[in-house]
N, CA, C and O atoms as a GROMACS GRO file, in nm:
protein
  520
    1MET      N    1  -2.062  -1.751   1.785
    1MET     CA    2  -2.002  -1.718   1.895
    1MET      C    3  -1.987  -1.587   1.900
    1MET      O    4  -2.022  -1.532   2.004
    2TYR      N    5  -1.938  -1.514   1.805
    2TYR     CA    6  -1.872  -1.378   1.806
    2TYR      C    7  -1.983  -1.312   1.711
    2TYR      O    8  -1.938  -1.240   1.621
    3THR      N    9  -2.110  -1.325   1.717
    3THR     CA   10  -2.205  -1.235   1.667
    3THR      C   11  -2.213  -1.108   1.649
    3THR      O   12  -2.227  -1.059   1.537
    4GLN      N   13  -2.207  -1.041   1.751
    4GLN     CA   14  -2.198  -0.903   1.788
    4GLN      C   15  -2.062  -0.829   1.723
    4GLN      O   16  -2.070  -0.715   1.677
    5LEU      N   17  -1.975  -0.880   1.724
    5LEU     CA   18  -1.844  -0.846   1.690
    5LEU      C   19  -1.848  -0.847   1.559
    5LEU      O   20  -1.799  -0.752   1.498
    6LYS      N   21  -1.915  -0.969   1.482
    6LYS     CA   22  -1.923  -0.992   1.356
    6LYS      C   23  -2.026  -0.852   1.283
    6LYS      O   24  -1.985  -0.777   1.195
    7ASN      N   25  -2.133  -0.846   1.333
    7ASN     CA   26  -2.221  -0.750   1.301
    7ASN      C   27  -2.176  -0.612   1.274
    7ASN      O   28  -2.190  -0.546   1.171
    8LYS      N   29  -2.114  -0.578   1.395
    8LYS     CA   30  -2.032  -0.446   1.414
    8LYS      C   31  -1.943  -0.405   1.304
    8LYS      O   32  -1.934  -0.291   1.258
    9VAL      N   33  -1.870  -0.525   1.264
    9VAL     CA   34  -1.751  -0.514   1.163
    9VAL      C   35  -1.826  -0.506   1.019
    9VAL      O   36  -1.786  -0.434   0.928
   10TYR      N   37  -1.910  -0.570   1.012
   10TYR     CA   38  -1.984  -0.598   0.912
   10TYR      C   39  -2.041  -0.446   0.855
   10TYR      O   40  -2.013  -0.400   0.744
   11GLN      N   41  -2.130  -0.379   0.962
   11GLN     CA   42  -2.178  -0.265   0.948
   11GLN      C   43  -2.096  -0.152   0.891
   11GLN      O   44  -2.125  -0.072   0.802
   12ALA      N   45  -1.958  -0.168   0.981
   12ALA     CA   46  -1.856  -0.035   0.954
   12ALA      C   47  -1.808  -0.077   0.797
   12ALA      O   48  -1.806   0.005   0.705
   13ASN      N   49  -1.779  -0.190   0.786
   13ASN     CA   50  -1.744  -0.222   0.636
   13ASN      C   51  -1.815  -0.181   0.534
   13ASN      O   52  -1.763  -0.162   0.424
   14LEU      N   53  -1.940  -0.162   0.557
   14LEU     CA   54  -2.045  -0.134   0.445
   14LEU      C   55  -2.045   0.040   0.429
   14LEU      O   56  -2.104   0.100   0.339
   15LEU      N   57  -1.966   0.104   0.535
   15LEU     CA   58  -1.975   0.252   0.514
   15LEU      C   59  -1.863   0.283   0.419
   15LEU      O   60  -1.873   0.389   0.357
   16LEU      N   61  -1.752   0.201   0.397
   16LEU     CA   62  -1.661   0.230   0.316
   16LEU      C   63  -1.681   0.281   0.190
   16LEU      O   64  -1.636   0.389   0.152
   17PRO      N   65  -1.771   0.177   0.099
   17PRO     CA   66  -1.807   0.203  -0.042
   17PRO      C   67  -1.924   0.297  -0.011
   17PRO      O   68  -1.961   0.351  -0.116
   18LYS      N   69  -1.993   0.334   0.090
   18LYS     CA   70  -2.101   0.407   0.086
   18LYS      C   71  -2.059   0.568   0.061
   18LYS      O   72  -2.111   0.652  -0.013
   19TYR      N   73  -1.949   0.578   0.147
   19TYR     CA   74  -1.884   0.711   0.153
   19TYR      C   75  -1.757   0.734   0.035
   19TYR      O   76  -1.677   0.826   0.055
   20ASN      N   77  -1.747   0.662  -0.068
   20ASN     CA   78  -1.650   0.637  -0.187
   20ASN      C   79  -1.518   0.640  -0.094
   20ASN      O   80  -1.433   0.723  -0.123
   21LEU      N   81  -1.497   0.558   0.011
   21LEU     CA   82  -1.334   0.542   0.040
   21LEU      C   83  -1.281   0.443  -0.010
   21LEU      O   84  -1.167   0.432   0.033
   22VAL      N   85  -1.308   0.360  -0.084
   22VAL     CA   86  -1.245   0.251  -0.126
   22VAL      C   87  -1.318   0.210  -0.280
   22VAL      O   88  -1.429   0.235  -0.329
   23LYS      N   89  -1.219   0.150  -0.320
   23LYS     CA   90  -1.227   0.100  -0.479
   23LYS      C   91  -1.238  -0.056  -0.479
   23LYS      O   92  -1.164  -0.115  -0.401
   24PHE      N   93  -1.299  -0.108  -0.536
   24PHE     CA   94  -1.311  -0.240  -0.580
   24PHE      C   95  -1.307  -0.311  -0.428
   24PHE      O   96  -1.377  -0.268  -0.337
   25THR      N   97  -1.223  -0.418  -0.414
   25THR     CA   98  -1.235  -0.472  -0.263
   25THR      C   99  -1.127  -0.428  -0.168
   25THR      O  100  -1.108  -0.476  -0.056
   26TRP      N  101  -1.046  -0.317  -0.234
   26TRP     CA  102  -0.919  -0.260  -0.143
   26TRP      C  103  -1.016  -0.182  -0.018
   26TRP      O  104  -1.123  -0.121  -0.023
   27GLY      N  105  -0.924  -0.217   0.088
   27GLY     CA  106  -0.968  -0.135   0.207
   27GLY      C  107  -1.059  -0.259   0.302
   27GLY      O  108  -1.109  -0.358   0.247
   28ASN      N  109  -1.067  -0.233   0.439
   28ASN     CA  110  -1.143  -0.278   0.530
   28ASN      C  111  -1.135  -0.223   0.667
   28ASN      O  112  -1.047  -0.145   0.703
   29VAL      N  113  -1.232  -0.269   0.742
   29VAL     CA  114  -1.251  -0.244   0.880
   29VAL      C  115  -1.219  -0.351   0.947
   29VAL      O  116  -1.236  -0.462   0.898
   30SER      N  117  -1.153  -0.327   1.109
   30SER     CA  118  -1.145  -0.435   1.191
   30SER      C  119  -1.172  -0.400   1.317
   30SER      O  120  -1.149  -0.281   1.340
   31GLU      N  121  -1.225  -0.481   1.430
   31GLU     CA  122  -1.228  -0.445   1.556
   31GLU      C  123  -1.193  -0.518   1.652
   31GLU      O  124  -1.214  -0.638   1.634
   32ILE      N  125  -1.146  -0.487   1.752
   32ILE     CA  126  -1.100  -0.587   1.856
   32ILE      C  127  -1.190  -0.610   1.956
   32ILE      O  128  -1.268  -0.521   1.990
   33ASP      N  129  -1.191  -0.738   2.017
   33ASP     CA  130  -1.267  -0.807   2.140
   33ASP      C  131  -1.142  -0.816   2.235
   33ASP      O  132  -1.073  -0.916   2.215
   34ARG      N  133  -1.098  -0.730   2.335
   34ARG     CA  134  -1.008  -0.745   2.385
   34ARG      C  135  -1.027  -0.833   2.519
   34ARG      O  136  -0.933  -0.883   2.581
   35LYS      N  137  -1.149  -0.843   2.551
   35LYS     CA  138  -1.176  -0.981   2.643
   35LYS      C  139  -1.169  -1.108   2.587
   35LYS      O  140  -1.126  -1.196   2.661
   36ASN      N  141  -1.203  -1.141   2.470
   36ASN     CA  142  -1.165  -1.267   2.425
   36ASN      C  143  -1.031  -1.277   2.320
   36ASN      O  144  -1.012  -1.383   2.259
   37SER      N  145  -0.937  -1.155   2.301
   37SER     CA  146  -0.814  -1.170   2.254
   37SER      C  147  -0.847  -1.199   2.088
   37SER      O  148  -0.771  -1.275   2.027
   38VAL      N  149  -0.954  -1.140   2.022
   38VAL     CA  150  -0.970  -1.162   1.890
   38VAL      C  151  -1.010  -1.041   1.842
   38VAL      O  152  -1.068  -0.956   1.909
   39ILE      N  153  -0.968  -1.029   1.681
   39ILE     CA  154  -1.046  -0.937   1.605
   39ILE      C  155  -1.164  -0.974   1.533
   39ILE      O  156  -1.225  -1.076   1.568
   40GLY      N  157  -1.205  -0.902   1.437
   40GLY     CA  158  -1.320  -0.920   1.339
   40GLY      C  159  -1.263  -0.851   1.236
   40GLY      O  160  -1.227  -0.734   1.249
   41ILE      N  161  -1.251  -0.919   1.123
   41ILE     CA  162  -1.184  -0.824   1.011
   41ILE      C  163  -1.261  -0.895   0.871
   41ILE      O  164  -1.302  -1.010   0.855
   42LYS      N  165  -1.263  -0.792   0.789
   42LYS     CA  166  -1.309  -0.825   0.645
   42LYS      C  167  -1.252  -0.940   0.575
   42LYS      O  168  -1.129  -0.932   0.572
   43PRO      N  169  -1.309  -1.070   0.504
   43PRO     CA  170  -1.233  -1.112   0.424
   43PRO      C  171  -1.152  -1.075   0.298
   43PRO      O  172  -1.200  -0.981   0.234
   44SER      N  173  -1.043  -1.129   0.251
   44SER     CA  174  -1.001  -1.084   0.152
   44SER      C  175  -1.070  -1.124   0.020
   44SER      O  176  -1.121  -1.233  -0.007
   45GLY      N  177  -1.060  -1.003  -0.062
   45GLY     CA  178  -1.132  -1.019  -0.217
   45GLY      C  179  -1.280  -1.055  -0.214
   45GLY      O  180  -1.328  -1.122  -0.305
   46VAL      N  181  -1.361  -1.007  -0.098
   46VAL     CA  182  -1.502  -1.046  -0.098
   46VAL      C  183  -1.540  -0.869  -0.145
   46VAL      O  184  -1.485  -0.768  -0.102
   47GLU      N  185  -1.647  -0.880  -0.240
   47GLU     CA  186  -1.713  -0.748  -0.285
   47GLU      C  187  -1.778  -0.714  -0.153
   47GLU      O  188  -1.824  -0.794  -0.071
   48TYR      N  189  -1.775  -0.578  -0.146
   48TYR     CA  190  -1.843  -0.511  -0.038
   48TYR      C  191  -2.026  -0.556  -0.054
   48TYR      O  192  -2.088  -0.579   0.049
   49GLU      N  193  -2.088  -0.562  -0.172
   49GLU     CA  194  -2.242  -0.591  -0.202
   49GLU      C  195  -2.248  -0.716  -0.177
   49GLU      O  196  -2.363  -0.752  -0.154
   50ASP      N  197  -2.148  -0.822  -0.169
   50ASP     CA  198  -2.166  -0.952  -0.144
   50ASP      C  199  -2.163  -0.972   0.013
   50ASP      O  200  -2.232  -1.056   0.071
   51LEU      N  201  -2.082  -0.893   0.067
   51LEU     CA  202  -2.029  -0.929   0.213
   51LEU      C  203  -2.181  -0.962   0.306
   51LEU      O  204  -2.291  -0.918   0.274
   52THR      N  205  -2.153  -1.043   0.416
   52THR     CA  206  -2.256  -1.101   0.484
   52THR      C  207  -2.177  -1.089   0.624
   52THR      O  208  -2.055  -1.095   0.634
   53PRO      N  209  -2.279  -1.070   0.746
   53PRO     CA  210  -2.229  -1.076   0.891
   53PRO      C  211  -2.130  -1.212   0.892
   53PRO      O  212  -2.012  -1.217   0.925
   54GLN      N  213  -2.203  -1.300   0.854
   54GLN     CA  214  -2.126  -1.441   0.864
   54GLN      C  215  -1.976  -1.437   0.804
   54GLN      O  216  -1.887  -1.504   0.856
   55ASP      N  217  -1.950  -1.345   0.680
   55ASP     CA  218  -1.832  -1.349   0.619
   55ASP      C  219  -1.692  -1.307   0.688
   55ASP      O  220  -1.578  -1.330   0.649
   56ILE      N  221  -1.734  -1.241   0.798
   56ILE     CA  222  -1.633  -1.149   0.880
   56ILE      C  223  -1.539  -1.282   0.944
   56ILE      O  224  -1.579  -1.389   0.988
   57VAL      N  225  -1.438  -1.244   0.934
   57VAL     CA  226  -1.339  -1.365   0.988
   57VAL      C  227  -1.293  -1.330   1.117
   57VAL      O  228  -1.266  -1.212   1.137
   58ILE      N  229  -1.278  -1.418   1.212
   58ILE     CA  230  -1.265  -1.380   1.368
   58ILE      C  231  -1.093  -1.442   1.377
   58ILE      O  232  -1.078  -1.559   1.344
   59VAL      N  233  -0.986  -1.374   1.414
   59VAL     CA  234  -0.867  -1.393   1.415
   59VAL      C  235  -0.804  -1.382   1.545
   59VAL      O  236  -0.834  -1.280   1.607
   60ASP      N  237  -0.724  -1.464   1.602
   60ASP     CA  238  -0.672  -1.446   1.750
   60ASP      C  239  -0.553  -1.342   1.750
   60ASP      O  240  -0.456  -1.338   1.673
   61LEU      N  241  -0.581  -1.265   1.847
   61LEU     CA  242  -0.461  -1.138   1.847
   61LEU      C  243  -0.335  -1.195   1.858
   61LEU      O  244  -0.251  -1.148   1.782
   62GLU      N  245  -0.296  -1.296   1.943
   62GLU     CA  246  -0.153  -1.312   1.956
   62GLU      C  247  -0.111  -1.419   1.830
   62GLU      O  248  -0.016  -1.393   1.757
   63SER      N  249  -0.179  -1.522   1.817
   63SER     CA  250  -0.110  -1.586   1.711
   63SER      C  251  -0.138  -1.568   1.535
   63SER      O  252  -0.084  -1.620   1.437
   64GLY      N  253  -0.245  -1.471   1.552
   64GLY     CA  254  -0.281  -1.445   1.407
   64GLY      C  255  -0.368  -1.569   1.328
   64GLY      O  256  -0.389  -1.556   1.208
   65LYS      N  257  -0.408  -1.664   1.385
   65LYS     CA  258  -0.468  -1.787   1.335
   65LYS      C  259  -0.604  -1.723   1.358
   65LYS      O  260  -0.636  -1.639   1.443
   66VAL      N  261  -0.703  -1.802   1.234
   66VAL     CA  262  -0.840  -1.796   1.208
   66VAL      C  263  -0.876  -1.879   1.324
   66VAL      O  264  -0.813  -1.979   1.359
   67VAL      N  265  -1.001  -1.823   1.395
   67VAL     CA  266  -1.042  -1.880   1.525
   67VAL      C  267  -1.204  -1.913   1.459
   67VAL      O  268  -1.260  -2.014   1.498
   68GLU      N  269  -1.268  -1.829   1.364
   68GLU     CA  270  -1.392  -1.857   1.313
   68GLU      C  271  -1.412  -1.805   1.216
   68GLU      O  272  -1.406  -1.682   1.206
   69GLY      N  273  -1.439  -1.880   1.122
   69GLY     CA  274  -1.481  -1.821   0.956
   69GLY      C  275  -1.423  -1.914   0.839
   69GLY      O  276  -1.309  -1.958   0.850
   70ASN      N  277  -1.489  -1.938   0.744
   70ASN     CA  278  -1.456  -1.996   0.648
   70ASN      C  279  -1.349  -1.938   0.502
   70ASN      O  280  -1.291  -2.002   0.415
   71LEU      N  281  -1.356  -1.821   0.523
   71LEU     CA  282  -1.294  -1.741   0.454
   71LEU      C  283  -1.144  -1.681   0.466
   71LEU      O  284  -1.110  -1.647   0.580
   72LYS      N  285  -1.060  -1.665   0.373
   72LYS     CA  286  -0.924  -1.585   0.415
   72LYS      C  287  -0.947  -1.447   0.470
   72LYS      O  288  -1.017  -1.363   0.414
   73PRO      N  289  -0.883  -1.430   0.585
   73PRO     CA  290  -0.878  -1.288   0.616
   73PRO      C  291  -0.818  -1.191   0.534
   73PRO      O  292  -0.723  -1.222   0.462
   74SER      N  293  -0.870  -1.060   0.536
   74SER     CA  294  -0.784  -0.952   0.468
   74SER      C  295  -0.612  -0.985   0.472
   74SER      O  296  -0.548  -1.025   0.569
   75SER      N  297  -0.575  -0.961   0.367
   75SER     CA  298  -0.427  -0.959   0.350
   75SER      C  299  -0.338  -0.824   0.436
   75SER      O  300  -0.216  -0.811   0.432
   76ASP      N  301  -0.425  -0.739   0.505
   76ASP     CA  302  -0.389  -0.651   0.590
   76ASP      C  303  -0.402  -0.685   0.740
   76ASP      O  304  -0.370  -0.607   0.830
   77THR      N  305  -0.453  -0.811   0.760
   77THR     CA  306  -0.453  -0.856   0.868
   77THR      C  307  -0.381  -0.842   0.992
   77THR      O  308  -0.430  -0.815   1.101
   78GLU      N  309  -0.218  -0.869   0.957
   78GLU     CA  310  -0.103  -0.872   1.009
   78GLU      C  311  -0.104  -0.698   1.054
   78GLU      O  312  -0.091  -0.664   1.171
   79THR      N  313  -0.113  -0.643   0.990
   79THR     CA  314  -0.115  -0.505   1.007
   79THR      C  315  -0.195  -0.444   1.116
   79THR      O  316  -0.150  -0.367   1.202
   80HIS      N  317  -0.324  -0.487   1.104
   80HIS     CA  318  -0.426  -0.465   1.209
   80HIS      C  319  -0.384  -0.542   1.340
   80HIS      O  320  -0.406  -0.491   1.449
   81LEU      N  321  -0.343  -0.623   1.332
   81LEU     CA  322  -0.315  -0.731   1.473
   81LEU      C  323  -0.187  -0.661   1.547
   81LEU      O  324  -0.189  -0.651   1.670
   82GLU      N  325  -0.078  -0.613   1.472
   82GLU     CA  326   0.042  -0.533   1.496
   82GLU      C  327  -0.030  -0.408   1.557
   82GLU      O  328  -0.001  -0.386   1.674
   83ILE      N  329  -0.119  -0.323   1.500
   83ILE     CA  330  -0.159  -0.198   1.584
   83ILE      C  331  -0.229  -0.243   1.702
   83ILE      O  332  -0.197  -0.181   1.803
   84TYR      N  333  -0.306  -0.322   1.717
   84TYR     CA  334  -0.373  -0.378   1.840
   84TYR      C  335  -0.281  -0.410   1.923
   84TYR      O  336  -0.288  -0.355   2.033
   85ARG      N  337  -0.184  -0.492   1.901
   85ARG     CA  338  -0.072  -0.530   1.987
   85ARG      C  339  -0.025  -0.428   2.081
   85ARG      O  340  -0.024  -0.424   2.204
   86ARG      N  341   0.022  -0.331   1.973
   86ARG     CA  342   0.118  -0.219   2.029
   86ARG      C  343   0.060  -0.118   2.112
   86ARG      O  344   0.122  -0.060   2.200
   87PHE      N  345  -0.091  -0.090   2.076
   87PHE     CA  346  -0.167   0.018   2.110
   87PHE      C  347  -0.272  -0.003   2.177
   87PHE      O  348  -0.372   0.030   2.114
   88GLU      N  349  -0.294  -0.049   2.290
   88GLU     CA  350  -0.381  -0.108   2.387
   88GLU      C  351  -0.516  -0.008   2.394
   88GLU      O  352  -0.625  -0.057   2.427
   89ASN      N  353  -0.504   0.111   2.366
   89ASN     CA  354  -0.641   0.203   2.320
   89ASN      C  355  -0.694   0.178   2.223
   89ASN      O  356  -0.814   0.205   2.230
   90VAL      N  357  -0.659   0.130   2.115
   90VAL     CA  358  -0.702   0.121   1.988
   90VAL      C  359  -0.810   0.031   2.008
   90VAL      O  360  -0.784  -0.069   2.074
   91GLY      N  361  -0.943   0.049   1.958
   91GLY     CA  362  -1.055  -0.025   1.924
   91GLY      C  363  -1.099  -0.090   1.789
   91GLY      O  364  -1.176  -0.186   1.782
   92GLY      N  365  -1.040  -0.026   1.683
   92GLY     CA  366  -1.083  -0.051   1.552
   92GLY      C  367  -0.985   0.011   1.459
   92GLY      O  368  -0.927   0.112   1.497
   93VAL      N  369  -0.962  -0.030   1.358
   93VAL     CA  370  -0.863  -0.011   1.256
   93VAL      C  371  -0.953   0.023   1.107
   93VAL      O  372  -1.033  -0.060   1.066
   94VAL      N  373  -0.934   0.130   1.047
   94VAL     CA  374  -1.002   0.154   0.900
   94VAL      C  375  -0.884   0.180   0.817
   94VAL      O  376  -0.803   0.271   0.834
   95HIS      N  377  -0.883   0.076   0.712
   95HIS     CA  378  -0.805   0.098   0.601
   95HIS      C  379  -0.861   0.124   0.480
   95HIS      O  380  -0.924   0.033   0.428
   96THR      N  381  -0.852   0.228   0.424
   96THR     CA  382  -0.904   0.296   0.314
   96THR      C  383  -0.791   0.332   0.204
   96THR      O  384  -0.669   0.338   0.218
   97HIS      N  385  -0.862   0.351   0.103
   97HIS     CA  386  -0.788   0.404  -0.038
   97HIS      C  387  -0.852   0.543  -0.081
   97HIS      O  388  -0.864   0.565  -0.201
   98SER      N  389  -0.891   0.637   0.009
   98SER     CA  390  -0.976   0.724  -0.018
   98SER      C  391  -0.869   0.814  -0.105
   98SER      O  392  -0.748   0.822  -0.082
   99ARG      N  393  -0.945   0.881  -0.215
   99ARG     CA  394  -0.878   0.960  -0.323
   99ARG      C  395  -0.801   1.058  -0.252
   99ARG      O  396  -0.683   1.074  -0.284
  100TRP      N  397  -0.868   1.142  -0.134
  100TRP     CA  398  -0.801   1.258  -0.095
  100TRP      C  399  -0.663   1.222   0.004
  100TRP      O  400  -0.567   1.298   0.005
  101ALA      N  401  -0.669   1.097   0.086
  101ALA     CA  402  -0.561   1.048   0.143
  101ALA      C  403  -0.462   1.024   0.050
  101ALA      O  404  -0.357   1.086   0.062
  102THR      N  405  -0.479   0.931  -0.057
  102THR     CA  406  -0.388   0.906  -0.153
  102THR      C  407  -0.332   1.016  -0.203
  102THR      O  408  -0.210   1.020  -0.184
  103ILE      N  409  -0.382   1.116  -0.268
  103ILE     CA  410  -0.312   1.225  -0.322
  103ILE      C  411  -0.229   1.309  -0.223
  103ILE      O  412  -0.125   1.358  -0.265
  104PHE      N  413  -0.273   1.334  -0.076
  104PHE     CA  414  -0.177   1.386  -0.005
  104PHE      C  415  -0.048   1.304   0.000
  104PHE      O  416   0.057   1.367  -0.012
  105SER      N  417  -0.044   1.152   0.018
  105SER     CA  418   0.032   1.075   0.034
  105SER      C  419   0.128   1.066  -0.084
  105SER      O  420   0.245   1.041  -0.058
  106GLN      N  421   0.091   1.084  -0.213
  106GLN     CA  422   0.163   1.081  -0.351
  106GLN      C  423   0.226   1.218  -0.325
  106GLN      O  424   0.343   1.227  -0.362
  107MET      N  425   0.175   1.323  -0.271
  107MET     CA  426   0.229   1.438  -0.283
  107MET      C  427   0.374   1.439  -0.194
  107MET      O  428   0.478   1.491  -0.233
  108GLY      N  429   0.356   1.381  -0.085
  108GLY     CA  430   0.460   1.375   0.010
  108GLY      C  431   0.416   1.522   0.124
  108GLY      O  432   0.494   1.600   0.180
  109THR      N  433   0.287   1.518   0.128
  109THR     CA  434   0.238   1.623   0.228
  109THR      C  435   0.141   1.561   0.334
  109THR      O  436   0.045   1.486   0.316
  110GLU      N  437   0.202   1.624   0.474
  110GLU     CA  438   0.118   1.592   0.564
  110GLU      C  439  -0.039   1.641   0.569
  110GLU      O  440  -0.061   1.757   0.536
  111ILE      N  441  -0.131   1.570   0.601
  111ILE     CA  442  -0.253   1.643   0.592
  111ILE      C  443  -0.302   1.734   0.712
  111ILE      O  444  -0.307   1.672   0.819
  112PRO      N  445  -0.338   1.865   0.719
  112PRO     CA  446  -0.382   1.962   0.818
  112PRO      C  447  -0.513   1.874   0.885
  112PRO      O  448  -0.592   1.791   0.841
  113ALA      N  449  -0.492   1.941   1.015
  113ALA     CA  450  -0.591   1.902   1.089
  113ALA      C  451  -0.672   2.037   1.128
  113ALA      O  452  -0.654   2.110   1.225
  114LEU      N  453  -0.780   2.051   1.007
  114LEU     CA  454  -0.830   2.170   1.025
  114LEU      C  455  -0.962   2.202   1.093
  114LEU      O  456  -1.004   2.315   1.116
  115GLY      N  457  -1.039   2.057   1.130
  115GLY     CA  458  -1.142   2.065   1.214
  115GLY      C  459  -1.129   2.024   1.352
  115GLY      O  460  -1.038   1.945   1.380
  116THR      N  461  -1.215   2.069   1.452
  116THR     CA  462  -1.181   2.052   1.580
  116THR      C  463  -1.196   1.914   1.630
  116THR      O  464  -1.138   1.872   1.730
  117THR      N  465  -1.283   1.841   1.549
  117THR     CA  466  -1.310   1.695   1.582
  117THR      C  467  -1.147   1.632   1.565
  117THR      O  468  -1.102   1.565   1.658
  118HIS      N  469  -1.074   1.654   1.459
  118HIS     CA  470  -0.942   1.600   1.448
  118HIS      C  471  -0.848   1.654   1.541
  118HIS      O  472  -0.765   1.583   1.598
  119ALA      N  473  -0.861   1.800   1.562
  119ALA     CA  474  -0.757   1.850   1.676
  119ALA      C  475  -0.782   1.816   1.821
  119ALA      O  476  -0.708   1.860   1.909
  120ASP      N  477  -0.888   1.736   1.848
  120ASP     CA  478  -0.923   1.718   1.969
  120ASP      C  479  -0.842   1.589   1.997
  120ASP      O  480  -0.810   1.567   2.114
  121TYR      N  481  -0.813   1.515   1.917
  121TYR     CA  482  -0.727   1.397   1.912
  121TYR      C  483  -0.588   1.388   1.871
  121TYR      O  484  -0.506   1.312   1.923
  122PHE      N  485  -0.560   1.489   1.751
  122PHE     CA  486  -0.443   1.482   1.707
  122PHE      C  487  -0.390   1.622   1.706
  122PHE      O  488  -0.445   1.715   1.648
  123TYR      N  489  -0.282   1.631   1.774
  123TYR     CA  490  -0.225   1.757   1.799
  123TYR      C  491  -0.122   1.795   1.682
  123TYR      O  492  -0.007   1.755   1.692
  124GLY      N  493  -0.163   1.874   1.569
  124GLY     CA  494  -0.079   1.890   1.464
  124GLY      C  495  -0.128   1.814   1.328
  124GLY      O  496  -0.232   1.750   1.312
  125ASN      N  497  -0.050   1.834   1.256
  125ASN     CA  498  -0.053   1.791   1.083
  125ASN      C  499  -0.074   1.612   1.122
  125ASN      O  500  -0.012   1.555   1.212
  126ILE      N  501  -0.160   1.558   1.045
  126ILE     CA  502  -0.162   1.396   1.028
  126ILE      C  503  -0.012   1.389   0.980
  126ILE      O  504   0.032   1.485   0.915
  127PRO      N  505   0.068   1.286   1.006
  127PRO     CA  506   0.180   1.235   0.911
  127PRO      C  507   0.145   1.136   0.832
  127PRO      O  508   0.062   1.051   0.863
  128ILE      N  509   0.225   1.143   0.696
  128ILE     CA  510   0.235   1.020   0.629
  128ILE      C  511   0.347   0.951   0.630
  128ILE      O  512   0.443   1.003   0.687
  129THR      N  513   0.361   0.832   0.577
  129THR     CA  514   0.465   0.754   0.585
  129THR      C  515   0.509   0.709   0.448
  129THR      O  516   0.438   0.717   0.348
  130ARG      N  517   0.634   0.661   0.451
  130ARG     CA  518   0.683   0.623   0.315
  130ARG      C  519   0.743   0.452   0.361
  130ARG      O  520   0.794   0.380   0.276
   0.00000   0.00000   0.00000
């Protein structure tokens, strides 16, 4: 039923290892279908090279329950859901363990927004959290 959503989330997840943004199975991409109040998210523990569109798990936005899929959704699902619930303008969430973001985080340093692409959307440095 959610073929288009699953395909988009699958394709987005494949970009993470392609661009060296993740190690092992750590990290994921989700997308929301606000019309149907569901998200598609990568399943927990599935290697990227083994991932298929059918593996993408569909989760109800409000209840957090699996609507479609046989695998366990990402351990980060609740975080993704909370972002979608609180920010109606968010259409997708990307969680990575990029080397560079991790280095900035561990140094306790905000990431400077040096490019115009980031500056168009984010005014000032990108904050870190603890």
